[in-house]
C-alpha positions as CSV (number, residue, x, y, z in Angstrom):
1,M,88.9,107.9,130.8
2,Q,88.3,109.5,127.4
3,T,91.8,108.5,126.3
4,L,91.0,104.9,127.3
5,A,87.7,104.9,125.4
6,K,89.3,106.4,122.2
7,G,92.1,103.8,122.4
8,Y,89.6,101.0,122.7
9,K,87.6,102.3,119.7
10,G,90.8,102.5,117.7
11,M,91.8,99.0,118.6
12,T,88.3,97.7,117.7
13,V,88.5,99.3,114.3
14,L,92.0,97.8,113.7
15,V,90.8,94.3,114.7
16,N,87.7,94.6,112.5
17,I,89.9,95.7,109.5
18,N,92.3,92.8,110.0
19,L,89.4,90.3,110.6
20,D,87.9,91.4,107.3
21,R,91.2,90.9,105.5
22,F,91.5,87.4,107.0
23,L,88.0,86.4,106.2
24,T,88.4,87.6,102.6
25,T,91.6,85.7,102.2
26,A,90.2,82.5,103.8
27,T,87.1,82.7,101.5
28,V,89.3,83.0,98.3
29,I,91.5,80.1,99.4
30,G,88.5,78.0,100.4
31,S,86.9,78.7,97.0
32,L,90.0,77.6,95.2
33,Y,90.3,74.4,97.1
34,F,86.6,73.6,96.5
35,A,86.9,74.3,92.8
36,A,90.0,72.1,92.6
37,Y,88.1,69.3,94.5
38,L,85.3,69.5,92.0
39,I,87.5,69.5,88.9
40,L,89.9,66.9,90.0
41,G,87.6,64.9,92.2
C-alpha cells in the first residue's frame, strides 16, 4: 500500500511539472499570436 501511495505521489508531481511546462509554452505562444494580431490587424 505504501508503494502504491508513493508511486501515485510521484506520478502527480510528474504530471504537475509537465502541465506547468505546457501552460507556460501555451501562454508564450498565445501572447505572440495576440501581439501579431494587434500589430498586423
